[in-house]
N, C-alpha and C positions, 0 to 999 in steps of 0.2 A: 126549293124556294131560294136558297142562298145563291145558287148559280144563276137562276133566272134573274134575280135582283142585280147581281154583278154584271150581267150582260148590258145594263144601262149605264154603267160607270164608264166615263170617257177613258180612264186608264186601262180598262179591260178590252174595249174594242179598238183602241188605238194601235193594237198590234202586240199580241202576246208571244211573238216569235223572238228568237235570240236567247242568249245565255241569261243566267240569273241576274247578273249585274245590269244588263240592258233592260230587262223586264222591270226590275225594281224601280229605277228612277224614271223610266218612261211612264210607268203606271202612276207614280207620284206626281209627275209634272202635269200630265193631262187631266188628272183628277182635280188638281188645284187650279189650273189656268183655263180649263174647259176646251171643248171641241165642237165644231159644227157637225151635226149628225143628221142622217136620214134613215127612217125606219123602212122595213120591207114593204109597208103599205104606203110609202111615199110621203110621210109627214116629216117636216124639217124642224129641228130644235137645236139649242145649244146645251150640251150635256156637261155636267161636272161629275164629281163622284166622291164616294166615301164621306169623310168628315166635311167636305166642301159642298155637298149637295144642297140644292135650293128647294123651296116648296114645289116648283114646277117639276123638278126631278122626282121628288117623292110622289107627286100625283101620277106621273106616267108609270112609275113602278107599281104603285098601289093598284092601278087599273088592271095591269096584266096579271099581277099576283091574285087579284080577286077572281079573274076569269079562270086562272089555273086551278085555284082552290075549288071553284064551282065544278070544274071537271072532275077533280078528285072526289068531291062529295057525291057526284052522280055515279062514279065508279063504285064507291063504297056502298051505295044504295042500289047497285046493280041496275042502273037505268041507262047505261051507255051502250049496252049490247056487246061489250068487249068480251072476247074469248081468248083462251090460252091454247096453244097448240097441243094436240092430243098426246104427242110424244114428249112433251116438256117434263123433265124430271130433275131439274136443278135443285140441289140440296145445299150448295155452298155459294157464297157471293162470287160474282164474276170477277175475273182478273183485269177487267177493263179499268183503266185509270184515266179519268177525264182530264187530268192535269198533264198527261204525257202524250196521249194519242191525238192525231190530227183528224181522224175520221171515226165516226161511230160505227160499231159493228152492226150486223143485221139484227133488227129488233125482233123480239119474241112476240109474235102476234100476226095479224093479217094486214094486207096492203090497204084494205078498205077502211081501216081504223086510222091511217096516217092523216087523212084530211082533217080529222078532229083536232090535230095539233096546229093546223095552219093559222087559225085566228089568234093563237098565242104567239107563234113565231113571227107573224106579220107585224106585231107591235114592237119588236125588238130592233135595235139599230143595226144597220149594215156594218160589218167589220171593215176596217181600213185595209189598204193594200199591203201586201207583204213586201219583202226586200226587192228593190228595183225601181224603175221609173214611177214617179208619182208617190212614192212611199213617204210617210210623215217623218220629220226629223226625230231622231231618237237620242236618248241621253243615257249615260252610263253611271251607275252607282260606284262609290269608292269601295269596290269589292274586288279582291284579287291581287296578284303580285304587281308591283310597280317599280319603276326607277324614276328618281326625281332629283331636283335641285332645291336647296334651301338657302336663302340669304337672310341675314338678320342685322338689325341695328339695336345696340343695347346701351342702356345707361346703368351704371353700377355704383352703389355706395360702399365705401370701405370703412370698416371699424378700426381704423388705425393703420400702422405700417408694420413692416417686418421687424423693425428695431424695438427694443424693450422700452424706449422712451417715446415712441411714436404712438400716442393714444388718441390723437385728434381724428375726427371723421373727415374722410376725403371722398372724392368722386372721380369717376373716369367713364369714358365711353368706348365703344368698340364696334367692329364690323366682323361678321362671320359669313363664311361661304362653305357649303358642304354638298357632297354627293350623297343621295339618300336611296337606300334599298329597303323595301318593306312589303308588307301585306296589308291591304286596306280592308277593313271590316266595318267602316263607319256607316251608321244608319242601316245596317243590315236587318235589324229587327224593328227599330222604330227611330224617330228623330233624336231621341235622347241617348241612343246607344253609341259606344265608342270602343271598337276592338282594334284600333290602329296599332300596328307593330312595325318598327323600323330600326335601322342602324345607319347612323351618319358618320362619315369620315370627311373631315374638312380642316380648315385653317381659321385662325382668328387673329385680329390685330387690334390691340388696345391703344388708346391715346395716353399721353402723359397724365398722371394723376394731378388733380387740383386739390391742394390741401397740404397737410404736413407729412404725408407718407413718403415723399421723395421717390415715387416709383415712375420710371421713365416709360415711354411708349415701348411696347414689347409684343412679340408674336407668340403663337402657340399652335400646336397640333390639337385638334378637337375630335373626340369620340363621343357620340351621343346615342343613347338607346331608349326606346319606348316600348313597354310591354304591359298590357293590362294584367290585373291580378284578381284572384278569386277571394282571398281573405287577407293575405300578407304579400308584399312585393316579392316577386320571383317565384311564387308557389306553382304557377303553371309550368315554368321551365323545369321544375323538379318533378312535379306530378305526372306530366305527360309521358315521359319515357317509362316511368314505373307502371302506370295504369294502362298503357297502350296494349300490353299483352294480357293483363289480368282482367281488365274491365274496359274494353275499347270505347264504350259509349260514355263512360264517365268523363274523360277529358273534353269531349264535345259539349256536354252539359255544363262543365266548369267554364269552358271558354265562352259559352253563350251568357252565362251568369256574369262573368267578368266584363263582357262587352256592355252589359246593362248596369254597370256600376258596382259589381261585386256582390258577395253574399250579404254584406251589409251595404245597401245601395247608396252610400254617401258620396260616390263619385259619378252619379247619374247626371248627364248634361241637362241644363235648364235653358230652353229656348225663349228668347224675348225679342222685342222689336229692335233692340240694340245689338243683338247677336246672341250667340250661344255661350253660356258660362258653365264651366265645369271645374270642380276640384280635382286635380291630377296628382296630388301628393303621393309619391311612391311609384307612379307610372313612368315618369320620364326624368332622366338625369344625364348630365354631361360631364366629361372630364377634359380639362384643358392642360396640356403639357407645355409649360413655359420654359424656355431656355434649352430645349432639347434639340432644336434645329440649328441654333446659332448662339454665341455667347451673349448673355444679357447681364449688364452690370447695374447694381443698385447701390445707392448711397445710404449708408446706415449711420445715424448719429452715434458717436462713441466718445462721450466726455472723458477727458484724461488721456486720449490717444493723440500725441502730437503728429503733425504740426497744426491740424485744422479741426481737431475733435470730431473727426468723421473718418469712416472707413468705406472704401469702395469694394464691393463684394460681387464676384461672379456667382450668379444664383440660378438654381433650377427649382421650380416649384410645380405642384399639381393643384389646379383649382377644380373644385366640385361645385356644380350648381344643381339644385333640386327644384323642379317646378312645383308650385303650390296651387296656382290658379291659372286657368286658361280662358281667354276671351276670344272666341272666333267671330271676327267682325263680318266677313263675307266669304262665300264659297260659290264657285260656279262649275258647271259640268259641260262636257262635250262628249263626243263618242268615245274618246280614248284619253282625254286629258282633264286635269282638275287643278286649277289654281286657287289659292286661298290666302287670306291674311289672318294671322293669329297674334294676339298679344299675351305674353307670358309674364307672370310675376313669380319671382324665384328667390331662394336664399341658398347660402352655401359658405364655402371657406376656401382660402388659398394657403396651402401648407408647403413650406420649404422642404425640399428633399435632399439637396446638396449645395454646398457653398465653398468658395475659396477666396482668400484675400488677394485683391489686385494691387491696392495701395492704401496706406504706406507699406512699403516692403518690410516684412517681418512683424507687422502688427498682429496682435492676437485676433483670432476669428471671433466676431461678435456673436452674442446670443440672438437667435432669430425666433420670432413668434409667428403663429398662424393668424392670418387675417380673416375675420368674419366679413362676409359679403352679402349683398342683397340688391335686387334691382328689377328692371323691366326690360323685356326684349320684344321687339316687333319683328315678326318672322313672315317672310313671303315664302310660301310653300307651293312648288309646282311639281306635279306628278304625271307620268305617262304610264297608263295601264295597258296591259296586253289585252287583246280582244278575247 
């Protein structure tokens, strides 16, 4: 009954050929947007599917299911005249898999019984064309390996400066650009799932700070990583190599649970008309290495150090930002590409790692403090997936 009902869903007869990524979103797209269909008995209608089905869809399905159940009832009451081949001795289920085969095997029975199926089959829609001329447009899910580019605009608040006397709140902005390598598993199980894994390598340029921190414009190398987790951040990275040999199915189950928000599903995505919201604390973080590509000087207030009560310091620091909330505004698909816009809310810190005095010459090295940071990032994410 389930397969008979599914044959009326637009996403099922729009073309079930192709790999899992193509079938997934092509199925979702046509079930949502609908498709003009013609049945084998030449009746035209517009078909939707699954959660998008309309009363008309339900009526067509109910009619054919009623007829099919009537045939089943007749067979159970021995009124169909059906017979089984005399040499039929099957004791185990057939190995035939309807999800994998393109043709049905020879049926157990007699040819004269086949016409009884025709009134049922005639009501089902004709499938669409396979790959080639006249085939319907197809769409790819964000499933599989990809290479991409990510660019971002960020606004950041600073809880003071590097100097011990710089306690006032400041603000700065920045631009990021990165090459992204990853594995897409978004929406693999449902619209709320997120199994996205990636590694970013890029650069960042911050503007001069507005406030009392006296931080000039500066650049950084950026490394960013995103990995879902089962219970605590990083547990999949530790568990997978350990369980791969002892319990191969366990890592798969953990990965599926992680993609759906974790063992405690507090990171499950929530879809709204404004976009998709998701708590991502522990899933994604980035490191910014300031001053490692070129010298970057920072002015530190140092009362009592002549002649100007300030010291210029050549500084290196590492900034950490941890994403807290993600708002995915839009996302679009094609056969092999996926662009999207995301807004991230994050918190972190910027910690000095090394310093040396530039001027005044001979001045003592000032005490440096870690800066607490937080802000918003608007990210444009483009990916190219392999077929």
